[in-house]
N, C-alpha and C positions, 0 to 999 in steps of 0.2 A: 670269547669274541663273538661267536655265532649267536649265543644267547642274548648278548647285548644288542646285536644288530636286530634280532627278532623283536626284542622289546621296543627298540626305536621304531621299527616298522609298524608294530601294533599301535604305538602312541600316535604316529602320523595318521594311520588308518582311522583310529577312533576320533581324532580331531577333525578329519575330513568328513566323517560320518556325522559328527555333531554339528558341524558347520552346515552341511547339506540339510540336516533335519531342521536347523534353526531357520535357514533361508526359505525352506519350503513350508513354513507354517501356514496351514490352510486358513482361508478367509473366515471360515466358520468359527475359529477360535481367536481370531484377531479382534481387538488387542488383548493379549494375555498379561500385559504389564503396563505401567504408565508410559504415556507418549509425550514427547517434547515437541512443542509448537514454537518455532523460532520467529520472532518479530524483528525486522531490520531497523527499527527506530527506538528512540528512548521512551520510557514510560510516560503516559499521559496524553500522547498524540492520537490522531485518528486511527492509525494502523494498530497501535497498542490497544486502544479502546475496543475496536471492532474485533481484533484478534482474540482478546480476552473474553468477550461475551460469547463468541463462537466456541472457544475452547471450553468454557463453562458448560455450554449446552452439549457438546460432544462428550464431555466427562459423564454427564447424566445418561446420554444415549448409550454409551458403551459400557458403563459401569466400571470404567477405569479412569484414573486421573490423567488429564491432559495438562501438562505443566507449561505455562507460557514463559518463554525465556527471551529477554531482550539482548540482541547483539547489534548495537547501533553503530552507524558510521558509513561514510562514502555512499550515501543515498541507497542504503540497504545492500550494497555490493558485498560487504563483509558477511552478512547473513546469507546472501545468495550463494557465495562461494563455499561457505561452510556446508550448506545443504547439498550443493552439487557434489561434494566430496564425502557425504555421509553414507552410511550403509543403507542400501535400498530395501529396507525391511518394514517400512511403515511406522517406525518408532521415532523418527526425526522428520518433522514436517515443516513446511514454510508457510507462514501467514503473511502473504505478500501483498503489495499494493502496486500502483501503476508505474512506479519507477522501473520495474522489471522490463517493461516495454519501451522505456526511454533510454536507459543507460547504454545500450548497444550502439546508439547513435551519438551519444554524448562523450563517452570515454573511448580514447584511442585503442585501449587494450583492456579486455576483461579476462579474468581467470575462470570464466564459465560462459556458457551460451544459453540465453533465455529460452530457447526452444529445445535444443538437443539435450540439455542437462537436467530437464525437469519433466515430471509427469503431472500435468494439470489435473487436479482432482475435482475442484468445485469453485466456481465463481459465485460469491454469495451476496454481494452488495455493491452498489454504485452510488457515489455521493458527489455533488458539485462543490465548488469552492465559493467562498465569500470574499469580496473585495472589502477589506477592513482597514480602518485608520484609527490612530490614537485620537481620542476626543479633543485633544488640544489643537489638532490640525484644523485650520479654518474651513476647508471645503466640506459641504454637506450633501453633495451630489457628485455623480461621476463626471458630469460636464465641468463642474467647478474644480474637481480634482485634476482633470486633464489640463485645464487652463492654469491652475496653480503650478503644476509640474512643468509646464512650458515656460512659466514665468521664472522658475528657479531650476534650470536644467542641471542635472547631475547632483542636485542637492537632496533629493528624496531617496532614502534607503528603504528597501523592502526585504523582509525576512522570509525564509523558506525552511522546510524541513531538511534541506540539503540539495546540492547540485544534482540535477536530473529528476527531481520530484515534479509532480504536476504543479505544485506551488511555484517552483522556480520557472518552469516553462510557461505557466500562465502569465507570470510577470514579463517574460521575454516576448510572449505573444502580444501583450498589452503595449509593450514598447514599440514593436513593429507596426501594429495596427493604428496607433495614435501618434507616433512620432515623438513621444516624450523621452526625456533623458533621465533614467532612473538607475539606481545601483543595487545589485543583488548582494545580500549578506546571508550566506548559508549557515544553518545550525544543524546540530546532530539530532534532528527530530522535530516534530510539530510542536510538542510541549515547550521546549526551549525557545522555539521561534515565536510562539505566542507570548511567552514571558518577556522576550525582548521588545515586543510591541507594547505590552502592558506597561513596561517600565519607561517607554519613550526612547529606548535605545535605537529603534528604527521608527520610521513614520507610517509605514503601511505594510500590509501582507495580503496574500491571496491564499487563505487557509481553508481547510475542510470544516464542514459544519460540526461533526462530532466534537472536535477540540475547541471550537470557538463559540458555540451557541450560548453557553452559560454566561460568557462575558458580554456578548451582545445583548442578551436579555436583561442583564444587570446594569447596562450602560457603561461598563468599563471599556468597551470597544464600540466603535461606530461602524455599522455595516452599510456600505453604499450600494451594493448590488450583489446578485447571485449569478454564478456563471453557467447555470443550466438554461435550457431552451424555454422552460416555463417556470413560473413562480413556485415557491415552496409553501406548503400548507403551514409550516412552522412559522414562516415570516411572510405572511400574505401581502403586506404592504411594501415589501422590498422588491424593487424592479429587477428584471434580468439585465445583463449587460447590454443586450440588444435594445431593450426598451429604454435604457439609460443613455443611449447615444453611441454605442460601439457595435455597429451591425455585425451579426453573425459571429460574435465572440461567444464561444461555448467550450468549456473544459470541465472535466470531472476526474475524480480518482475512483479506483475500484479496489475491492478487497477479495482475495481468493486464497484457497488452500492448495498447495502443490507438494509433491514428494520428489525424491531423487528419481532420475530417469528410469532406472531399471526396476523400480518397485513393481511387484506382481500386479497384473491388471485386475485380478479379483479383489485385491486389497484397495486399489484405487477406486473401483466401483463401489465397494462397501463404504468407503469414505464419502463418495459422491452421494450415495443413497441416504446416508445419515445426515449430511449437510442439507440436502434438499428437503428432507422431512422436517428438519428444524426450521428452515426458511419459510416453509409453507404453514407453520404453526401461527395461529392468529396472534397470540401473545408476543411471540418473537417479532412478528411483523410490526406490531405496535411499538416495540422497543426500537426497531430500526427507524421507524417513522419519527420517533422522538429525537433521534439523532440526525434526522434529515437525510437518511439513506434509503434508497429503493432496493427491495429484495430481488435476488436473481436465483432461479432454480433451473439449472440446465445440466447437460451431460459433460463429461470430461472432454469429448471431442469438440463441443461448442466452445468450451473454455480455451482449448488449444487454438482454434480458429480466431477467437476473440483476441488472444495474446498476439498472434501474428498480425492481425489487423491493427492493433495498438502500435506495434513496431513500425508498421508502414505509415500510420497516422502521424506519429511524432517525429519521424526522421526529417521531413521537410521543415518542420517548425524549428528543430535544432539547427539545421543548416541555415535557414533564413535569418535566425536571430544571432547566429555566431556564438551561441552559448558554449561555454567551456566549463569543465570541472573546476571547482575552486576549493 
């Protein structure tokens, strides 16, 4: 009996020692195996595109594969909850977008907290949305679109990547600022949202540039305006929403890398350094520019403050619009 007990104690001690050794992996050897990067939306959307190109570059930088995995649904809440509950060892990361700063105001209950449950590693890109319509829709300008929507209140449907996305809230902001009656139709990601617009299932969308640019350039979608404060070099003839007749209308989405909250600081800093080096690379900058995104290279503390500011920014928009999860 004593021998059995001793064996059991030895097993427990060895497991604890192994666990401690694993958790205490020094940043100098990180990563020593493949890393999973979780995207909260379906393949083909802006978050997926941006997440994959960053994951590819990090794979090169670290000499270890970074595997992009899509866990779509509930405006990336499914992915966020999964990351929040994952081991804080740096091997399961979150390729997040702006919904992380919105959902706390939109959903009455979340199984994670956007600040307390994550360690922001690196914000790496910011991208505005485009006001897009199906080419069959008569309006060819924002003013014509608003007049058309007022002529047919409640008849125009718009798609988004899901409740709580900047696409959804951009539509709600447009509704509040112009007084038009429009109907939100959420999808499980930007790609299916764009497909719905291409097929004529919905009449318009406010979608991010990476997912929509090809269709705008080919004429399969019509862009009426961009939601940034200034025009895009990719679409220089496209007016801003402010120029097009909706003063001070400005929205954008962002893309960043986060880890579970208890991830060691030295691993977070190593991730930050790698991402910032990638973002500062001229060729990577060109790639972002081709997608209509602006590069960001800042510290984890900057990203943490940015995320808090996003929560404060979107809360009054959610309240004023009366937006609800769908």
